[in-house]
N, C-alpha and C positions, 0 to 999 in steps of 0.2 A: 447477582453473582457475588460470591464472597471470596475475596482474595486477602489472605492474611499472611504477612511476612514479618519475621523477626529474626534477631540474632540470638544465639545461645548466651553470649556474654558480650557486653559492650566493648568497643575498641577504645581504649583509653590511651591518650598520648599525654605524657607528663613532662614537664620541664623541671629539671633538678640541677643543682650545682654540684660538681664533683667535690668530694671531701679531701681527696688525697693531694691535689695541687693548689686548690683555692683559686682557680681561674674564674674569671667573671662570666665567660660565655656559658650558655645553657647546653645541656645534653638532652637529646630527645630519647625517651624510652618508649619502645613499642613492644606490646606483648609478643612472646615467642610463638604462640599458637594463634593462627588466624581464626577469627570467629566463624562459626558455622551459620550459614544463611539458610533459613528454612522457609519455604512457601507451601502453604496448603491451599489448593484450589478446589473449591466445592462447586462444581458445575452440575446442575441437574437438567432434566429434560425440559423443564419450563424455561430455563435460561437459554437453551439452544433454540427453543421455539420463539423466543423474543426477537431473534434475528429476522424472522419473517415479517415482523412489524416495523422494521427499519425501512422507511420509504426510500432512502438514498441507495441502500444496498439492493433493494428490490428493483428500482429503476435501472441501476447499472447491470444487474443480472438479466433482466428482460431485454434490455437494449443489446447486450452481448449475444443473447440467444437469437434475437431477430437478425442481427448482423451475420452471425455464423450460418444460420439456416437460409439466408438469402444469397449466399455465395454461389450456389449452383445456378440459380436463375440469372444473376448478373453476369456470370461467365458466359452464358448462352447469349444474352442480349448484347452485352458490350464487346465481347471478344470473339463471338461467333464460334465458340467451342461447342462440342457435344455436351448434352446434359449428363453430368456425372455427380451423383449425390455424395461421393467421397470428398469432394471439395468442401463440403460443410464441416468436415473434421480436420481440414488442413489449415496450417497457419499461413498468414499472408494473404494477399489478394485484396479484392474490393468487395464489399465495404470493409473497412478496418474495424475489427471488433474492439480493440483497445481504444481507438478514437471515439467510437460510439459510446463506450462505457464511461469515459471521462466526461463527455458532453452531457450524458444523462445524469451523471453525478453532479456536475456543476449546475445544471438546470433544476434538478430537484432541490439542491441546497438553496438556490435563489428563490424558489417558490416557498420553501419551508422556513428559511431564516431571513430572507430579504436580501436585496441587492447591496445594501450597505454593510453587510456582515463581513468580517474579516475571513471567516472560513470559506465563504463564497468566493472572495477574492483569491484566496490561496488555491481553491479548486479551479478557478478560471485560468490562473497562470499555469497550473499543472496541465490542464486540458490543452492550452495553447502549445506548450512544449511537446506534449505527446502527439498532437496533430501535425506539428511542424516536422517532427521526427518521422511520422508515418508518411508524410508527403515526400520527404527527402528519400526515404526508402523506396517509395513507389516510382520516383523519377529514376533512381538507379536501376530498378528492375526493368523499366521500359527501355532504358539505354542498352541493357544486356540483351533484351529480346530483339531489338532492332539489329543488333550485330549478327 
């Protein structure tokens, strides 16, 4: 992918001494017109197809799909509700799609880059925070259901 960015003219800041009073301090001159920032993004079909070769994104997407599609089954088994395929398209519930996605991301990064890599460490911390938040939300929902 080619991403090219440039400004039409550079932003120059100059320090000059005023001539009228002869003071020692500097005066900052900034150009009156702001420079125009231009980016040209040249994305082709081949660049978009490269996303399918990203193992981390594929693992997260597959994990999210499995999590979402298993929600109707888990609602029948765990909660004794009637089978309703619409729950596959609803947010919330068990299993947590975002939790499964971040775990798949951290796991695939560990396999691909190693356990000592800082990117894996960052993804592990992020996965822990997401799972803690999902657990906290699940506890709040159970308290509301019991009432």
